[in-house]
C-alpha positions in Angstrom: -2.6 -40.7 -42.5 -2.3 -37.5 -40.4 -5.2 -38.6 -38.3 -3.8 -42.3 -37.6 -0.4 -40.8 -36.4 -2.3 -38.3 -34.3 -4.1 -41.4 -32.4 -0.9 -43.6 -32.5 1.1 -40.7 -30.8 -2.0 -40.2 -28.2 -2.1 -43.9 -27.4 1.5 -44.3 -26.8 1.5 -41.2 -24.6 -1.3 -42.2 -22.5 0.0 -45.6 -22.0 3.3 -44.2 -21.1 2.1 -41.7 -18.5 -0.4 -44.2 -17.2 2.5 -46.6 -16.5 4.5 -44.0 -15.0 1.9 -43.0 -12.5 0.3 -46.5 -12.1 3.4 -48.7 -11.5 4.8 -46.7 -8.4 1.2 -46.3 -7.2 0.7 -50.1 -7.2 4.3 -50.8 -5.7 3.7 -48.2 -3.0 0.1 -49.9 -2.0 1.7 -53.3 -2.0 4.7 -52.4 0.0 7.3 -53.2 -3.0 10.3 -51.4 -3.8 9.8 -51.4 -7.5 12.2 -50.8 -10.3 13.8 -47.4 -10.7 15.0 -48.1 -14.1 11.6 -48.8 -15.5 10.3 -45.5 -14.4 13.3 -43.6 -15.8 12.7 -45.2 -19.1 9.2 -44.2 -19.0 9.9 -40.7 -18.1 12.4 -40.2 -20.8 10.0 -42.1 -23.3 7.4 -39.5 -22.1 9.3 -36.6 -23.2 10.0 -38.1 -26.6 6.4 -39.2 -27.0 5.1 -35.6 -26.1 7.2 -34.2 -28.8 5.9 -36.9 -31.3 2.1 -35.8 -30.1 2.8 -32.2 -30.6 4.3 -33.0 -34.3 1.3 -35.2 -34.9 -1.2 -32.4 -33.5 0.3 -29.9 -35.9 0.4 -32.2 -38.9 -3.3 -33.0 -38.2 -4.1 -29.3 -38.0 -2.4 -28.3 -41.2 -2.6 -31.3 -43.3 0.9 -31.8 -43.4 3.0 -34.7 -43.1 4.3 -35.6 -39.8 7.8 -36.0 -41.1 7.8 -32.4 -42.5 6.2 -30.5 -39.7 5.0 -26.9 -40.1 7.2 -25.2 -37.5 5.4 -21.8 -37.6 2.1 -23.5 -36.8 3.9 -25.4 -34.0 5.3 -22.2 -32.6 1.7 -20.8 -32.7 0.3 -24.0 -30.9 2.8 -23.6 -28.4 2.7 -19.8 -27.6 -1.0 -18.9 -28.3 -3.0 -21.9 -27.0 -3.1 -23.8 -23.7 -0.9 -26.5 -25.3 2.3 -24.7 -24.4 1.5 -24.4 -20.7 0.5 -28.1 -20.8 3.6 -29.1 -22.6 5.7 -27.0 -20.1 4.0 -28.5 -17.0 4.4 -31.9 -18.3 8.0 -31.5 -19.2 9.0 -30.3 -15.9 7.0 -33.1 -14.2 8.8 -35.6 -16.3 12.2 -34.1 -15.5 11.5 -34.4 -11.9 10.3 -37.8 -12.2 13.5 -38.8 -13.8 15.4 -37.2 -11.2 13.7 -38.8 -8.5 14.5 -42.2 -9.9 18.1 -41.5 -8.8 17.3 -41.1 -5.3 17.3 -43.9 -2.6 13.5 -45.4 -2.7 13.3 -43.3 -6.0 10.2 -45.5 -7.3 8.2 -43.9 -4.5 9.3 -40.3 -5.1 8.5 -40.8 -8.8 4.9 -41.0 -7.8 3.9 -37.4 -7.4 5.5 -36.0 -10.6 4.2 -39.1 -12.4 0.5 -38.2 -11.3 1.4 -34.6 -12.4 2.5 -35.6 -15.7 -0.7 -37.9 -16.1 -3.1 -35.2 -15.1 -2.0 -33.1 -18.0 -3.7 -35.4 -20.5 -7.0 -33.8 -19.1 -6.1 -30.7 -20.9 -5.2 -32.4 -24.2 -8.9 -33.8 -24.7 -12.5 -32.8 -24.8 -12.1 -31.6 -21.0 -9.5 -29.0 -22.0 -12.2 -27.4 -24.3 -14.9 -27.1 -21.5 -14.9 -23.6 -20.3 -16.0 -21.7 -16.9 -17.0 -23.7 -14.0 -18.3 -26.6 -16.1 -14.7 -27.0 -17.4 -13.1 -27.1 -13.9 -15.7 -29.9 -12.9 -15.0 -31.7 -16.0 -11.3 -31.6 -15.8 -11.4 -32.8 -12.1 -13.3 -35.5 -13.2 -11.0 -36.4 -16.0 -8.1 -36.2 -13.7 -9.5 -38.5 -11.4 -10.8 -40.8 -14.1 -7.1 -40.9 -15.5 -5.6 -41.6 -12.0 -7.5 -44.5 -11.2 -7.1 -45.9 -14.9 -3.4 -45.6 -14.2 -3.7 -47.3 -11.1 -5.6 -50.3 -12.7 -3.0 -50.5 -15.5 0.0 -50.3 -13.4 -1.4 -53.0 -11.3 -2.3 -55.3 -14.3 1.2 -54.9 -15.5 2.9 -55.9 -12.2 0.2 -58.6 -11.7 0.9 -60.1 -15.1 4.5 -60.1 -14.9 4.5 -61.9 -11.3 2.0 -64.6 -12.8 4.0 -65.0 -15.8 7.1 -65.6 -13.7 5.4 -67.9 -11.3 6.9 -71.2 -11.2 7.6 -72.8 -7.9 4.8 -73.5 -5.5 6.6 -71.5 -2.7 5.8 -68.3 -4.6 2.1 -68.8 -5.0 1.2 -67.6 -1.4 3.1 -64.2 -2.2 1.4 -63.7 -5.5 -2.2 -64.7 -3.9 -1.6 -62.3 -1.2 -0.9 -59.6 -3.6 -3.9 -60.3 -5.8 -6.1 -60.7 -2.4 -4.5 -57.0 -1.3 -5.5 -55.5 -4.6 -9.3 -56.4 -4.2 -10.1 -53.2 -2.0 -7.9 -51.0 -4.3 -9.7 -52.5 -7.3 -13.2 -51.8 -5.8 -12.2 -48.2 -5.3 -10.9 -47.9 -8.8 -14.1 -49.4 -10.3 -16.4 -47.0 -8.3 -14.3 -43.9 -9.2 -14.2 -45.0 -12.8 -17.8 -45.3 -13.2 -18.8 -42.1 -11.5 -16.3 -40.0 -13.2 -16.9 -41.7 -16.5 -20.5 -40.8 -16.4 -19.8 -37.2 -15.6 -17.4 -37.0 -18.4 -20.0 -38.4 -20.8 -22.5 -35.9 -19.6 -20.1 -33.1 -19.9 -19.0 -33.9 -23.4 -22.4 -34.9 -25.1 -25.0 -33.4 -22.6 -27.8 -35.4 -20.8 -30.3 -34.6 -23.3 -28.0 -35.5 -26.3 -27.0 -39.1 -24.9 -29.5 -41.1 -27.2 -28.3 -39.4 -30.2 -24.9 -41.2 -29.7 -26.4 -44.6 -30.9 -26.2 -43.2 -34.7 -22.6 -41.8 -34.6 -19.2 -43.1 -34.8 -18.1 -41.6 -31.4 -21.2 -43.4 -29.8 -20.1 -46.8 -31.4 -16.6 -46.3 -30.2 -17.7 -45.4 -26.9 -20.0 -48.4 -26.8 -17.1 -50.5 -27.5 -15.1 -49.1 -24.8 -17.9 -49.8 -22.3 -18.2 -53.3 -23.4 -14.3 -53.8 -23.0 -14.7 -52.2 -19.5 -17.6 -54.7 -18.8 -15.2 -57.4 -19.8 -12.4 -56.3 -17.6 -14.8 -56.1 -14.7 -15.8 -59.7 -15.2 -12.5 -61.1 -15.6 -11.6 -58.9 -12.1 -14.3 -60.6 -10.6 -13.4 -64.0 -11.7 -9.8 -63.2 -10.6 -11.1 -62.1 -7.2 -13.7 -64.7 -6.3 -12.6 -68.0 -8.2 -8.9 -67.8 -9.5 -7.3 -66.3 -6.6 -8.9 -68.7 -4.0 -7.9 -71.6 -6.2 -4.2 -70.4 -6.2 -4.4 -70.2 -2.3 -6.0 -73.4 -1.9 -3.2 -75.2 -3.8 -4.8 -78.5 -5.3 -3.9 -78.3 -8.9 -1.5 -75.2 -9.1 -0.4 -75.4 -12.5 -4.1 -75.2 -13.7 -4.9 -72.3 -11.4 -1.6 -70.6 -12.6 -2.6 -71.0 -16.4 -6.0 -69.9 -15.7 -5.1 -66.8 -13.8 -2.3 -65.9 -16.4 -4.9 -66.3 -19.2 -7.2 -64.0 -17.3 -4.8 -61.1 -16.6 -3.6 -61.4 -20.2 -7.0 -60.8 -21.7 -7.9 -58.0 -19.0 -4.4 -56.4 -19.9 -5.3 -56.6 -23.7 -8.8 -55.1 -23.1 -7.2 -52.3 -21.1 -4.8 -51.5 -24.0 -7.8 -51.4 -26.5 -9.5 -49.1 -24.0 -6.7 -46.6 -24.3 -6.5 -46.9 -28.0 -10.3 -46.1 -28.1 -9.6 -43.5 -25.8 -7.1 -41.9 -28.0 -9.4 -42.1 -31.0 -12.4 -40.8 -29.3 -10.3 -37.5 -28.2 -9.8 -36.7 -32.0 -13.7 -36.9 -32.8 -16.5 -34.6 -32.5 -19.1 -36.4 -30.4 -21.9 -35.1 -32.4 -20.6 -35.5 -36.0 
């Protein structure tokens, strides 16, 4: 029960912070104004979810129900472990992001604090436990991994919303242009995910121990994550080289829209499943 609450809290927090960074990043890359109220809601939710994550962490550590937290243990966690510093940095970044949404062009101003808030996730998983110079390398790779994953998730959210609302033929060139412009960004995202993911795997498990993952729950979950990542790559390639050109060409627009909508829906579902697996993997001992 407590493990499930911790995984759920981690999943919700990861998704929220990924969207808080990913949405303004994609809006900025596409030259779009964005929706400030969405970012304000995400920043406020990030604060609430951070508290929930802390309570779930305490419950998992002490074996107490999340509804009856051990406040003494929570105080120790905040004052005697790096979690306190992480929570302070994240809370400050979320407050700045929330305030930025009140400014003109606030969606762009919220990008930097959103990126800082998302980066704090690197200190709440396996990367945060790695020490010395290896720890710095591990956290740097993890931050890059988080940032590009957030960019992909934010892009999927905007593209799925745009395609879902696509009705008139006159809107097709605008959506098709958005999909085409995302292709370069998507290529950079995939390349960075592959490199940083490989570094993270080696830093967590060790190169010599990688074959041993085949017999562990951690290894099976990691394999499922990689399979879903492969599915996302295949769908992204189909979007780029088949569905987007079909949308640009006209012809049978409703069929092209339906195929593209389904592809983006499946790709987004796979991304959500990956976040869930990452939330679970972060609670496990890789070699157990």
